SEDOMAR-917801 format. One record per residue: residue in one letter; y, x, z of N, C-alpha, C in turn. Coordinates in steps of 0.1 Angstrom, whole numbers, padded with zeros to 4 digits, always signed. Atoms other than C-alpha are relative to their C-alpha. Layout:
BEGIN
AYXZYXZYXZ;...
This chain:
BEGIN
X-0012+0008+0002+1019-0120+0538-0003-0014-0006;X+0003+0014+0004+1004-0150+0519-0004-0009+0012;X+0004+0008-0011+0988-0161+0552+0012-0004+0008;X-0012+0004-0007+1022-0160+0569+0008-0010-0007;X-0007+0009+0007+1038-0179+0541-0006-0014+0001;X+0007+0013-0002+1011-0207+0543+0002-0005+0014;X-0002+0005-0014+1015-0208+0581+0014-0005+0002;X-0014+0005-0001+1053-0212+0577+0001-0013-0007;X-0001+0012+0006+1049-0240+0553-0007-0011+0008;X+0006+0010-0009+1025-0258+0576+0008-0003+0012;X-0009+0002-0011+1048-0253+0605+0012-0008-0003;X-0012+0008+0005+1078-0267+0585-0004-0015-0001;X+0005+0014+0001+1057-0299+0578-0001-0006+0013;X+0002+0006-0013+1048-0303+0614+0013-0002+0008;X-0013+0001-0007+1084-0298+0626+0010-0008-0008;X-0008+0008+0009+1099-0318+0597+0013+0008-0003;X-0010-0009+0004+1120-0288+0585-0001+0003-0014;X+0000-0003+0014+1129-0283+0549-0004+0014-0003;X+0004-0014+0002+1112-0252+0535+0011+0008-0006;X-0011-0007+0006+1143-0243+0515+0010+0005+0011;X-0009-0004-0011+1162-0240+0549-0007+0006+0011;X+0008-0005-0011+1134-0224+0570-0003+0015-0002;X+0005-0014-0001+1126-0188+0579-0009+0002+0012;X+0009-0003-0011+1099-0174+0602+0002+0015+0003;X-0002-0014-0005+1105-0142+0623-0011+0004+0009;X+0011-0006-0008+1078-0120+0638+0007+0009+0010;X-0007-0008-0010+1091-0106+0671-0011+0007+0009;X+0010-0007-0008+1071-0079+0689+0000-0004+0014;X-0001+0003-0015+1083-0087+0724+0007-0014+0002;X-0007+0013-0003+1095-0119+0741+0015+0002+0001;X-0015+0000+0000+1132-0125+0735+0005-0014+0002;X-0005+0013-0002+1153-0154+0746+0006-0006-0013;X-0004+0007+0011+1165-0180+0722+0014+0004-0005;X-0014-0004+0004+1202-0170+0722+0000+0014-0007;X+0000-0013+0006+1194-0134+0714-0006-0001-0014;X+0006+0002+0014+1172-0146+0684+0011-0005-0009;X-0010+0007+0009+1200-0168+0670+0011+0010-0003;X-0010-0010+0002+1226-0140+0675-0004+0010-0011;X+0005-0010+0009+1204-0116+0656+0000-0006-0014;X+0001+0006+0013+1198-0140+0627+0014-0003-0006;X-0013+0002+0005+1235-0147+0624+0006+0012-0007;X-0005-0011+0007+1240-0112+0612-0003+0000-0015;X+0003+0002+0014+1224-0123+0579+0009-0011-0005;X-0011+0009+0003+1255-0139+0565-0005-0011-0011;X+0004+0010+0010+1236-0156+0536-0007-0012+0005;X+0007+0011-0006+1217-0178+0560+0009-0010+0006;X-0009+0009-0007+1247-0194+0576-0003-0001+0014;X+0003+0002-0014+1243-0209+0610-0015-0002+0002;X+0015+0000-0002+1207-0204+0623-0003-0007+0014;X+0004+0007-0013+1190-0226+0650-0015+0001+0002;X+0014-0001-0003+1156-0219+0666-0007-0014+0002;X+0007+0013-0001+1132-0248+0661-0014+0000+0007;X+0014-0001-0006+1099-0235+0676-0003+0015+0002;X+0004-0014-0002+1082-0204+0690-0014-0001+0006;X+0014-0001-0004+1045-0194+0695-0005+0014-0001;X+0006-0014+0001+1023-0163+0700-0012-0001-0008;X+0011-0001+0009+0999-0152+0673-0009+0011+0005;X+0009-0011-0003+0968-0133+0684-0004+0009-0012;X+0003-0008+0012+0961-0123+0648+0010+0011-0003;X-0011-0009+0003+0995-0106+0644+0005+0007+0012;X-0004-0006-0012+0999-0097+0680+0016+0001+0002;X-0015+0001-0001+1036-0109+0680+0003-0015+0001;X-0005+0013-0001+1057-0139+0686+0004-0005-0013;X-0005+0006+0012+1063-0163+0657+0011-0010+0004;X-0012+0008-0003+1097-0180+0657+0004-0007-0013;X-0004+0007+0011+1106-0208+0634+0015-0003+0001;X-0014+0001-0001+1143-0209+0625+0004-0009-0012;X-0006+0009+0011+1163-0236+0605+0014+0006-0003;X-0013-0006+0005+1192-0223+0584+0008-0011-0006;X-0008+0010+0007+1222-0243+0572+0001+0003-0015;X+0000-0003+0014+1223-0225+0538-0014+0001-0006;X+0013-0001+0007+1196-0225+0512-0005+0015+0000;X+0005-0013-0001+1173-0195+0516-0004+0005-0013;X+0003-0006+0013+1170-0172+0486-0005+0014+0002;X+0007-0013-0002+1147-0142+0483+0009+0012-0002;X-0008-0012+0004+1173-0119+0467+0011+0002+0011;X-0011-0001-0010+1198-0126+0496-0005+0002+0014;X+0006-0001-0014+1174-0123+0526-0007+0013+0001;X+0007-0013-0002+1162-0089+0539-0014-0003+0005;X+0013+0001-0005+1126-0083+0547-0001+0003+0015;X+0000-0003-0014+1135-0070+0582+0014+0000+0005;X-0013+0000-0007+1163-0074+0607-0002+0008+0013;X+0000-0007-0013+1172-0054+0637+0007-0008+0011;X-0006+0008-0011+1179-0070+0670+0013+0006+0004;X-0014-0005-0004+1215-0068+0683-0002+0008+0013;X+0002-0007-0012+1201-0055+0716-0008+0013-0002;X+0008-0012+0002+1181-0027+0699-0015-0003+0000;X+0014+0001+0000+1144-0021+0695-0006+0000-0014;X+0007-0001+0012+1119-0024+0667+0005-0011-0010;X-0005+0010+0010+1126-0043+0634-0008-0013+0001;X+0007+0013+0000+1117-0080+0631-0003-0003-0015;X+0004+0004+0013+1098-0091+0600+0004-0014-0003;X-0005+0013+0004+1113-0121+0581-0009-0005-0011;X+0009+0006+0010+1091-0145+0562+0007-0013-0004;X-0006+0013+0005+1104-0173+0539-0011-0007-0008;X+0010+0008+0007+1085-0201+0521-0001+0004-0014;X+0001-0004+0014+1094-0187+0486-0007+0014+0000;X+0007-0013+0000+1069-0160+0478+0007+0010-0009;X-0006-0011+0007+1082-0127+0466-0008+0012+0001;X+0008-0013-0001+1071-0091+0463-0002+0004+0014;X+0003-0004-0014+1054-0079+0494+0009+0012+0004;X-0007-0012-0003+1072-0046+0493+0011+0003-0011;X-0011-0003+0010+1106-0041+0476+0004+0014+0000;X-0003-0014-0001+1106-0004+0483+0001+0007-0014;X-0001-0007+0013+1099+0007+0447+0013-0004-0008;X-0012+0004+0006+1128-0014+0433+0012+0006+0007;X-0011-0006-0007+1151-0002+0460+0002+0015-0002;X+0000-0014+0002+1142+0034+0456+0005+0003-0014;X-0005-0002+0014+1148+0031+0418+0015-0002-0001;X-0015+0002+0000+1183+0017+0424+0007+0011+0007;X-0007-0012-0007+1191+0045+0449+0000+0012-0009;X+0001-0012+0009+1179+0071+0424+0010-0001-0011;X-0010+0002+0011+1200+0056+0396+0014+0002+0005;X-0013-0002-0006+1230+0055+0419+0003+0015+0002;X-0002-0014-0003+1226+0091+0429+0002+0008-0013;X-0001-0007+0013+1221+0102+0393+0014-0003-0007;X-0013+0004+0006+1253+0083+0382+0011+0008+0007;X-0010-0007-0007+1273+0102+0409-0003+0015+0000;X+0003-0014+0001+1257+0136+0401-0006+0005+0013;X+0005-0004-0013+1239+0137+0435-0016-0001+0000;X+0014+0000-0002+1203+0142+0447-0004-0006+0014;X+0005+0005-0013+1182+0129+0476+0003+0011+0011;X-0003-0010-0010+1188+0163+0494+0014-0001+0004;X-0014+0002-0004+1225+0156+0493+0002-0012+0009;X+0000+0012-0009+1219+0122+0509-0005+0003+0013;X+0006-0003-0013+1198+0137+0536+0010+0008+0009;X-0010-0008-0009+1228+0159+0548+0008-0010+0008;X-0007+0010-0007+1244+0126+0559-0008-0005+0012;X+0009+0005-0011+1215+0119+0583+0003+0007+0013;X+0000-0006-0013+1217+0126+0620-0014+0004+0003;X+0014-0004-0003+1186+0146+0630-0007-0008+0011;X+0006+0008-0011+1180+0129+0663-0001-0015-0003;X+0000+0014+0003+1190+0095+0651-0010-0003-0011;X+0010+0002+0010+1168+0098+0620-0014+0000+0005;X+0013-0001-0006+1138+0107+0641-0003-0013+0008;X+0002+0012-0009+1144+0077+0665-0001-0013-0008;X-0001+0012+0008+1153+0051+0639+0003+0003-0014;X-0002-0004+0013+1148+0062+0603+0007-0010-0009;X-0006+0010+0008+1157+0029+0587+0015-0002+0002;X-0014+0002-0004+1190+0024+0605+0008+0012-0004;X-0007-0012+0004+1200+0060+0599+0002+0001-0015;X-0001+0000+0014+1192+0057+0562+0011-0010-0005;X-0010+0010+0004+1214+0025+0559+0014+0005+0003;X-0013-0006-0004+1243+0043+0577+0004+0011-0010;X-0002-0011+0009+1239+0073+0554+0004-0006-0014;X-0003+0006+0013+1240+0050+0523+0014-0007+0001;X-0013+0006-0002+1271+0032+0537+0011+0011-0001;X-0009-0011+0001+1289+0065+0541+0001+0006-0014;X+0000-0005+0013+1279+0076+0507+0007-0009-0010;X-0007+0009+0009+1291+0045+0490+0015-0001+0003;X-0014+0000-0003+1324+0046+0508+0007+0012-0006;X-0006-0013+0006+1330+0082+0495+0001-0001-0015;X+0001+0000+0015+1320+0074+0459+0006-0013-0006;X-0005+0012+0006+1336+0040+0456+0014+0003-0006;X-0012-0002+0007+1365+0038+0431+0009-0012+0002;X-0009+0012-0001+1396+0017+0434-0001-0010-0011;X+0001+0010+0010+1396-0015+0415+0010+0002-0011;X-0009-0002+0012+1412-0015+0380+0013-0008+0001;X-0013+0008-0001+1438-0041+0390+0008+0004+0012;X-0008-0005-0011+1453-0019+0417+0015+0001-0004;X-0015-0001+0003+1491-0016+0420+0003+0012-0009;X-0004-0010+0008+1507+0005+0394+0015-0001-0003;X-0015+0000+0003+1543+0015+0383+0002-0005-0014;X-0002+0006+0014+1554-0007+0354+0009+0008-0008;X-0009-0007+0009+1570+0008+0324+0013-0007-0002;X-0013+0006+0002+1607+0002+0317-0001-0008-0013;X+0000+0009+0012+1615-0024+0290+0006+0008-0012;X-0005-0005+0013+1619-0013+0254-0001-0011-0011;X+0000+0010+0010+1630-0036+0226+0003+0005-0014;X-0003-0006+0013+1640-0013+0198+0014-0003-0005;X-0013+0003+0004+1676-0026+0197+0009+0012+0001;X-0010-0010+0000+1705-0003+0189+0014-0006+0000;X+0002-0010-0010+1726+0005+0208-0009-0005+0011;X+0010+0004-0010+1702+0005+0238+0007-0009+0010;X-0006+0010-0010+1710-0026+0260-0001+0006+0014;X+0000-0004-0014+1717-0022+0297-0013-0004+0006;X+0013+0003-0007+1685-0020+0318-0012+0004-0009;X+0011-0004+0008+1664-0007+0289+0000+0015-0002;X+0002-0015+0002+1651+0028+0280+0002+0003-0015;X+0000-0004+0014+1658+0047+0248-0015+0003-0004;X+0014-0001+0005+1627+0052+0226-0006+0013+0005;X+0006-0013-0004+1622+0089+0235-0004+0000+0014;X+0003+0001-0014+1623+0083+0272-0012-0010+0003;X+0011+0010-0002+1601+0052+0270-0013+0006-0005;X+0012-0005+0006+1576+0070+0248-0006+0011+0009;X+0005-0010-0009+1573+0099+0272-0007-0006+0012;X+0007+0007-0011+1565+0075+0301-0013-0007-0004;X+0012+0007+0005+1540+0055+0280-0011+0010-0002;X+0011-0010+0003+1521+0086+0270-0005+0005+0014;X+0004-0005-0014+1520+0098+0307-0009-0011+0006;X+0008+0010-0006+1506+0064+0317-0014+0000-0006;X+0013+0000+0007+1479+0065+0291-0009+0012+0003;X+0008-0012-0004+1468+0100+0300-0004+0000+0014;X+0003-0001-0014+1469+0096+0338-0007-0012+0006;X+0005+0012-0005+1459+0060+0343-0015-0001-0001;X+0015+0001+0000+1422+0055+0353-0004-0014-0002;X+0003+0013+0002+1416+0022+0337-0005-0002-0015;X+0006+0002+0013+1400+0006+0306+0011+0000-0011;X-0010+0000+0011+1418+0010+0272+0006-0014-0002;X-0005+0013+0001+1422-0028+0271+0011-0002+0010;X-0011+0002-0010+1442-0027+0304+0012+0009-0003;X-0011-0008+0004+1463+0002+0291+0008-0007-0011;X-0008+0007+0011+1472-0018+0260+0007-0012+0006;X-0007+0011-0006+1481-0048+0281+0013+0005+0007;X-0012-0005-0007+1505-0027+0302+0011+0004-0010;X-0009-0003+0010+1521-0014+0271+0008-0012-0005;X-0006+0012+0006+1527-0049+0257+0009-0007+0010;X-0008+0006-0011+1541-0060+0291+0015+0006-0001;X-0013-0007+0000+1570-0035+0286+0008-0002-0013;X-0006+0001+0013+1578-0044+0250+0007-0014-0002;X-0008+0012+0003+1604-0070+0238+0005+0001-0015;X-0006+0001+0013+1618-0081+0205-0008+0006-0012;X+0006-0006+0011+1611-0061+0174-0011+0010+0003;X+0011-0009-0004+1590-0035+0193-0013-0008+0003;X+0012+0008-0002+1566-0063+0204-0006-0005-0013;X+0005+0005+0013+1564-0076+0169-0008+0011-0008;X+0007-0011+0007+1553-0042+0156-0014+0001+0006;X+0013-0001-0006+1524-0040+0181-0008-0012-0003;X+0008+0012+0004+1514-0076+0174-0005+0001-0014;X+0005-0002+0014+1512-0068+0137-0011+0010-0001;X+0011-0010+0000+1491-0037+0144-0013-0006+0006;X+0012+0007-0006+1468-0058+0166-0006-0010-0009;X+0006+0010+0009+1464-0085+0140-0009+0007-0010;X+0009-0007+0009+1450-0059+0116-0012+0006+0006;X+0011-0006-0008+1428-0044+0143+0000-0006+0014;X-0001+0006-0013+1421-0066+0173-0004+0009+0011;X+0004-0010-0010+1405-0037+0192+0008+0013-0001;X-0008-0012+0002+1433-0013+0185+0002+0007+0013;X-0001-0008-0012+1436+0016+0210+0015+0001+0004;X-0014-0001-0004+1468+0021+0231+0006+0012-0007;X-0006-0011+0008+1472+0055+0213+0005-0004-0013;X-0005+0005+0013+1474+0038+0180+0012-0009+0000;X-0012+0008-0002+1499+0013+0194+0012+0009+0001;X-0012-0009-0001+1522+0042+0203+0003+0006-0013;X-0002-0006+0013+1517+0057+0169+0007-0009-0009;X-0007+0010+0008+1528+0025+0152+0014-0001+0004;X-0014+0001-0005+1559+0023+0174+0008+0013-0004;X-0007-0012+0003+1567+0059+0167+0004+0001-0015;X-0003+0001+0015+1565+0053+0129+0012-0009-0002;X-0011+0009+0001+1589+0024+0134+0013+0004+0006;X-0012-0003-0008+1614+0037+0159+0003+0015+0002;X-0002-0014-0002+1609+0075+0160+0008+0006-0011;X-0008-0007+0010+1627+0101+0140-0009+0002-0013;X+0007-0001+0012+1618+0103+0103+0001+0015-0006;X-0001-0014+0005+1626+0141+0100-0013+0007+0001;X+0013-0007+0000+1598+0164+0091+0001+0012+0010;X+0000-0012-0010+1587+0194+0112+0009+0011-0004;X-0009-0010+0005+1606+0218+0090+0015-0003+0003;X-0014+0003-0003+1638+0199+0094+0004+0001+0014;X-0002-0001-0014+1634+0197+0131+0001+0015+0005;X+0000-0015-0003+1627+0235+0132+0013+0006-0004;X-0013-0005+0004+1658+0242+0113+0011-0004+0009;X-0010+0004-0009+1679+0221+0136-0002+0007+0014;X+0002-0008-0012+1663+0239+0166+0006+0014-0001;X-0006-0014+0001+1674+0273+0152+0015+0000+0000;X-0015+0001+0000+1710+0260+0150+0006-0003+0013;X-0005+0004-0013+1713+0251+0187+0008+0012+0006;X-0008-0010-0007+1740+0270+0206+0005-0005+0013;X-0005+0004-0013+1753+0270+0241+0014-0005-0001;X-0013+0006+0001+1783+0248+0246+0009+0006+0010;X-0010-0005-0009+1815+0257+0264-0002-0006+0014;X+0002+0005-0014+1810+0254+0302-0014-0004+0003;X+0014+0004-0002+1772+0247+0298-0007+0011+0007;X+0008-0010-0006+1749+0264+0322-0011+0005-0009;X+0011-0006+0007+1722+0286+0309-0013-0009+0002;X+0012+0008-0003+1695+0264+0326+0001-0013-0008;X-0001+0013+0007+1709+0232+0310-0002+0003-0015;X+0002-0003+0014+1709+0249+0276-0015+0002-0003;X+0014-0002+0002+1673+0259+0281-0008-0013+0000;X+0006+0013+0000+1663+0223+0289+0002-0007-0013;X-0003+0006+0013+1680+0212+0257-0008+0006-0011;X+0009-0007+0009+1661+0238+0238-0014-0005+0001;X+0014+0004-0002+1628+0226+0253-0002-0014-0006;X+0002+0013+0006+1634+0190+0242-0001+0001-0015;X+0000-0001+0015+1641+0200+0206-0013+0007-0004;X+0013-0008+0004+1611+0225+0206-0012-0009+0001;X+0011+0009-0001+1587+0198+0218-0001-0009-0012;X+0001+0008+0012+1596+0176+0189-0004+0008-0012;X+0004-0009+0011+1592+0205+0165-0015+0002+0000;X+0014-0002-0001+1557+0212+0178-0008-0012-0003;X+0007+0012+0003+1547+0176+0177+0000-0004-0014;X-0001+0003+0014+1558+0172+0141-0007+0011-0009;X+0007-0010+0008+1539+0203+0131+0009+0011-0006;X-0009-0010+0005+1569+0225+0124-0002+0014+0006;X+0003-0013-0006+1556+0252+0147-0013-0001+0007;X+0013+0001-0007+1521+0260+0161+0003+0001+0015;X-0002-0001-0015+1518+0255+0199+0000+0014+0005;X+0001-0013-0006+1509+0291+0204+0013+0008-0002;X-0013-0007+0002+1543+0303+0191+0012-0006+0007;X-0011+0007-0006+1564+0280+0212+0008+0009+0010;X-0007-0008-0010+1571+0305+0240+0009+0011-0007;X-0008-0010+0007+1583+0332+0216+0012-0006-0007;X-0012+0007+0006+1605+0308+0196+0010-0004+0010;X-0009+0004-0010+1620+0295+0228+0009+0012+0005;X-0007-0012-0005+1629+0330+0240+0010+0005-0010;X-0009-0005+0010+1643+0341+0207+0013-0009-0002;X-0011+0009+0002+1665+0310+0203+0010+0001+0012;X-0008-0001-0012+1677+0314+0239+0009+0012+0000;X-0008-0012+0002+1688+0350+0232+0011-0002-0011;X-0009+0002+0011+1705+0339+0200+0011-0010+0003;X-0009+0011-0002+1722+0308+0212+0008+0001+0013;X-0007-0001-0013+1733+0318+0247+0012+0009-0002;X-0012-0008+0003+1768+0330+0237+0009+0002+0012;X-0009-0001-0012+1784+0326+0271-0007+0006+0012;X+0008-0005-0011+1757+0342+0293-0006+0014-0003;X+0006-0013+0004+1753+0377+0280-0003+0009+0012;X+0002-0008-0012+1756+0393+0315-0013-0004+0007;X+0012+0005-0007+1729+0370+0329-0013+0004-0008;X+0011-0004+0009+1706+0378+0299-0004+0014+0003;X+0002-0014-0003+1710+0415+0306-0007+0002+0014;X+0006-0001-0013+1702+0410+0343-0015-0004+0000;X+0014+0005+0000+1670+0391+0335-0009+0009-0009;X+0007-0009+0009+1660+0417+0309-0009-0008-0009;X+0008+0009+0008+1648+0390+0285-0002+0007-0014;X+0002-0006+0014+1653+0411+0253-0012+0010+0000;X+0011-0009-0001+1626+0436+0266-0013-0008+0001;X+0012+0008-0003+1601+0407+0271-0004-0009-0012;X+0004+0008+0012+1598+0394+0235-0015+0001-0003;X+0014-0001+0003+1563+0407+0232-0009-0009+0008;X+0007+0009-0009+1551+0388+0262+0010-0010+0006;X-0010+0009-0005+1575+0359+0265-0005-0009+0011;X+0004+0009-0011+1575+0338+0297-0001-0015-0005;X+0001+0014+0002+1566+0301+0298+0013-0007+0003;X-0012+0008-0003+1592+0274+0300+0003-0001+0015;X-0002+0002-0014+1587+0268+0337+0004+0013+0007;X-0003-0013-0006+1587+0305+0346+0014+0005-0004;X-0013-0004+0004+1618+0311+0325+0011-0008+0007;X-0009+0009-0007+1636+0281+0340+0002+0004+0015;X-0001-0005-0014+1628+0294+0375+0008+0012+0002;X-0008-0012-0001+1642+0328+0369+0015-0002-0003;X-0014+0003+0003+1674+0315+0353+0007-0008+0012;X-0006+0007-0011+1680+0291+0382+0003+0009+0012;X-0003-0010-0011+1676+0319+0408+0012+0009-0003;X-0012-0008+0003+1701+0340+0389+0013-0007+0001;X-0012+0008-0001+1726+0312+0387+0004-0002+0014;X-0003+0002-0014+1723+0306+0424+0006+0013+0006;X-0005-0013-0005+1729+0343+0431+0014+0002-0005;X-0014-0001+0005+1760+0343+0408+0010-0009+0008;X-0009+0010-0007+1774+0312+0426+0003+0005+0014;X-0002-0005-0013+1769+0327+0460+0009+0013+0000;X-0009-0012+0001+1786+0360+0449+0015-0004-0002;X-0014+0005+0003+1817+0340+0436+0006-0005+0013;X-0005+0005-0012+1820+0324+0470+0004+0011+0010;X-0002-0011-0010+1820+0358+0489+0013+0007-0005;X-0011-0008+0004+1847+0375+0467+0013-0004+0005;X-0013+0004-0006+1877+0354+0478+0001+0003+0015;X-0001-0003-0014+1868+0360+0514+0003+0015+0002;X-0003-0015+0000+1868+0398+0508+0015+0002-0003;X-0014-0002+0004+1903+0395+0491+0009-0004+0012;X-0008+0004-0011+1917+0376+0520+0000+0009+0012;X+0001-0010-0011+1904+0401+0545+0008+0012-0003;X-0007-0012+0004+1919+0430+0526+0015-0003+0001;X-0014+0004-0002+1953+0411+0525+0004-0001+0015;X-0002+0000-0015+1950+0406+0563+0002+0014+0005;X-0001-0014-0004+1945+0443+0568+0013+0006-0005;X-0013-0005+0005+1975+0451+0545+0012-0005+0007;X-0011+0006-0007+1997+0427+0564+0002+0006+0013;X-0001-0006-0013+1989+0444+0597+0006+0014-0001;X-0004-0014+0001+1995+0480+0584+0014+0001-0006;X-0012-0001+0007+2026+0473+0562+0009-0011+0003;X-0009+0012-0002+2058+0452+0567+0000-0009-0011;X+0000+0010+0010+2061+0420+0548+0011+0003-0010;X-0010-0002+0010+2081+0420+0516+0011-0011+0003;X-0012+0008-0003+2116+0406+0523+0009+0000-0011;X-0010+0000+0011+2140+0394+0497+0014+0004+0005;X-0013-0004-0003+2177+0403+0496+0007-0009+0010;X-0006+0010-0009+2187+0371+0514-0006+0000+0014;X+0007-0001-0013+2164+0380+0543-0012-0010+0002;X+0011+0009-0001+2138+0353+0536-0013+0007-0005;X+0013-0005+0003+2101+0359+0533-0005-0004-0014;X+0006+0003+0013+2084+0361+0499-0012-0008+0002;X+0012+0008-0001+2057+0335+0493-0012+0009-0003;X+0012-0008+0003+2021+0348+0492-0004-0001-0015;X+0003+0000+0014+2007+0357+0458-0008-0012-0004;X+0006+0013+0005+1997+0327+0437-0014+0002-0005;X+0014-0002+0005+1965+0343+0425-0011-0004+0010;X+0009+0003-0011+1949+0337+0459-0001-0015+0003;X-0001+0014-0004+1959+0301+0461-0011-0008-0007;X+0009+0008+0008+1934+0289+0435-0015+0005+0002;X+0013-0005-0001+1904+0309+0447-0009-0009+0008;X+0009+0008-0007+1873+0293+0460-0006+0007+0012;X+0007-0005-0012+1859+0299+0495-0001-0012+0009;X+0002+0011-0010+1848+0278+0524+0013-0004+0006;X-0013+0005-0004+1876+0256+0536+0004+0005+0014;X-0003-0004-0014+1873+0265+0573+0005+0015+0001;X-0004-0014-0001+1874+0303+0568+0013+0003-0008;X-0012-0001+0008+1901+0301+0541+0012-0004+0008;X-0012+0005-0008+1924+0281+0564+0003+0009+0011;X-0002-0010-0012+1919+0305+0594+0006+0012-0005;X-0005-0012+0005+1926+0335+0573+0015-0001-0005;X-0013+0002+0005+1957+0320+0556+0010-0001+0012;X-0008+0001-0012+1971+0311+0591+0003+0013+0006;X-0001-0013-0006+1965+0346+0604+0009+0009-0008;X-0009-0008+0008+1982+0362+0574+0015-0004+0001;X-0013+0006-0002+2012+0339+0577+0006+0004+0013;X-0005-0004-0013+2016+0346+0614+0004+0014+0001;X-0004-0014-0001+2015+0383+0610+0012+0004-0009;X-0011-0003+0008+2039+0383+0581+0013-0005+0007;X-0012+0005-0007+2064+0362+0601+0004+0009+0012;X-0002-0009-0012+2060+0386+0631+0007+0013-0005;X-0006-0012+0006+2068+0416+0609+0013-0002-0005;X-0014+0003+0006+2097+0399+0592+0010-0001+0011;X-0010+0001-0012+2113+0391+0626+0004+0014+0005;X-0004-0014-0005+2111+0428+0636+0010+0007-0010;X-0009-0006+0009+2128+0438+0604+0014-0006-0001;X-0013+0007+0002+2156+0412+0603+0008-0001+0013;X-0007+0000-0013+2165+0413+0641+0011+0010+0001;X-0011-0009-0001+2185+0445+0640+0012-0003-0009;X-0011+0004+0009+2206+0433+0610+0008-0012+0005;X-0007+0012-0006+2214+0400+0627+0008+0004+0011;X-0008-0004-0012+2226+0418+0658+0012+0008-0004;X-0012-0007+0005+2249+0441+0638+0010-0009-0005;X-0009+0010+0005+2264+0412+0620+0008-0008+0010;X-0006+0007-0011+2271+0394+0652+0011+0008+0007;X-0010-0008-0006+2289+0423+0667+0012+0003-0008;X-0012-0002+0009+2311+0429+0637+0009-0012+0000;X-0008+0012+0000+2323+0393+0638+0008-0001+0013;X-0006+0002-0013+2332+0393+0675+0010+0010+0004;X-0009-0011-0005+2349+0427+0680+0004+0009-0012;X-0004-0010+0010+2368+0453+0659-0010+0011-0001;X+0009-0011+0002+2349+0482+0645+0003+0012+0009;X-0004-0012-0008+2369+0508+0664-0004-0001+0014;X+0003+0002-0014+2362+0493+0698-0015-0002+0003;X+0014+0002-0002+2325+0489+0692-0006+0013+0005;X+0007-0012-0005+2304+0513+0713-0009+0006-0010;X+0009-0006+0010+2279+0517+0686+0007+0007-0011;X-0008-0007+0011+2306+0525+0660+0006+0013+0005;X-0005-0012-0005+2322+0550+0683-0010+0011+0002;X+0011-0010-0002+2290+0567+0691-0004+0005-0014;X+0003-0004+0013+2283+0568+0654+0011+0009-0006;X-0011-0009+0004+2318+0582+0647+0000+0013+0006;X+0000-0013-0007+2314+0609+0673-0009+0010-0007;X+0010-0008+0006+2286+0622+0653+0005+0004-0014;X-0004-0002+0014+2302+0619+0618+0014+0007-0002;X-0014-0005+0002+2340+0627+0623+0002+0013+0007;X-0004-0013-0006+2354+0662+0630+0014+0003-0003;X-0014-0003+0001+2389+0673+0636+0002+0015-0002;X-0003-0014+0003+2400+0705+0619+0013+0005+0007;X-0012-0005-0008+2432+0707+0642-0004+0006+0013;X+0003-0004-0013+2417+0709+0676-0015+0004+0002;X+0014-0004-0001+2380+0714+0668-0009-0010+0007;X+0008+0010-0007+2368+0682+0686-0006-0010-0010;X+0007+0010+0008+2345+0655+0673+0006-0014+0004;X-0004+0014-0004+2354+0618+0671+0013-0004-0007;X-0012+0004+0006+2387+0618+0651+0004+0010-0011;X-0005-0009+0010+2405+0632+0621+0012+0008+0004;X-0011-0008-0003+2432+0658+0620+0013-0007-0001;X-0012+0007+0001+2458+0634+0609+0004-0009+0012;X-0002+0008-0012+2454+0613+0641-0002+0008+0012;X+0002-0009-0012+2450+0643+0664+0012+0002+0008;X-0011-0001-0009+2473+0644+0694-0002+0012+0010;X+0003-0012-0008+2457+0675+0710+0007+0012-0006;X-0007-0013+0005+2473+0710+0707-0009+0007-0010;X+0008-0007+0011+2462+0730+0677-0007+0012+0006;X+0008-0011-0004+2434+0754+0683-0001+0010-0011;
């Protein structure tokens, strides 16, 4: 290598090329000038490359090519070998600045350190090699394997996009567009626990969401400790704006919670969980007893859901109480079942009314008009389409039965108005059956009006 460096320097002097902008390439086979320049352009640190001379060396059994680069050549940015764009063996690159003959020990040390940092070994890296490709061109296959490995282990930059926290100023009542302290504190804690960035970045994100007196509290805490952690910032805000009740006071308030009128059991359970989390946080109850305390207070405070509590058999599960999520899931499923059953009951009642209307005559008032349907069914809940169809069917059948009952009465009334009773065929036929003459023994008249001879 020193001989090649000295030969390059002499060649640069003969061709009037600056050594800081010159490289020499050893090419095993004859290659045209355009292919050499295209290959050297792959080294981005050299800039634009132009071939200035070419000769054959008997000592090295290869072609020596002098190239002039636009950028300054630096050893740490120039590889020791390049691969031709058309394929083939690697080309050795020589620069005027002397450097280590073989950089393999430093490179292998860096690779080893990288693998150790990621918890990998060289055997894990070999699995990324292609067997045939590695045998044909080991250097290129190794570079591809390293590229794949780095793409898999690379982490997103710390300044990646993130969801900003809502604004909190500490003003009461809470202004429009801001969060209450409890809601904002929950979001801030979640950001600190889940965000994969430096503590300084987390603290900056916290301060971005603060305004007014809340920001002044954090500034005061930071003035006393410039490297204050984001957790300590939240603790300072909690002392300033959080509740001042002790754990025992919060536990006592938790034991007094009751289900409100019209409140679902699942909503009551969520309200219990919010109060219980504050109790555990303040030390009023150990975390291990939270499930049991939640179940006991649910059984005590659910004054409007006794039937549902019996269906879930929660009193028998006090020894092994379910978790909050499991309990919420069971209650929600039971509420859905109850809601679906309430929708089916009105449909069954309408169907029974329809069957009764078909089998029995409709109720008719003294004036001959139809009685309205019972009011109890008018307020029931059922699907609109099926309810409408059933109501129409019941009304149609009731009108039909009513007509059958009222038609004979209307006919009799019409006949009575138009003709005398004695001349009516229906009345005469009726009289023939009811009247008997005790003078002649015939039917149809009385003895006082009898003109027949006495029998």
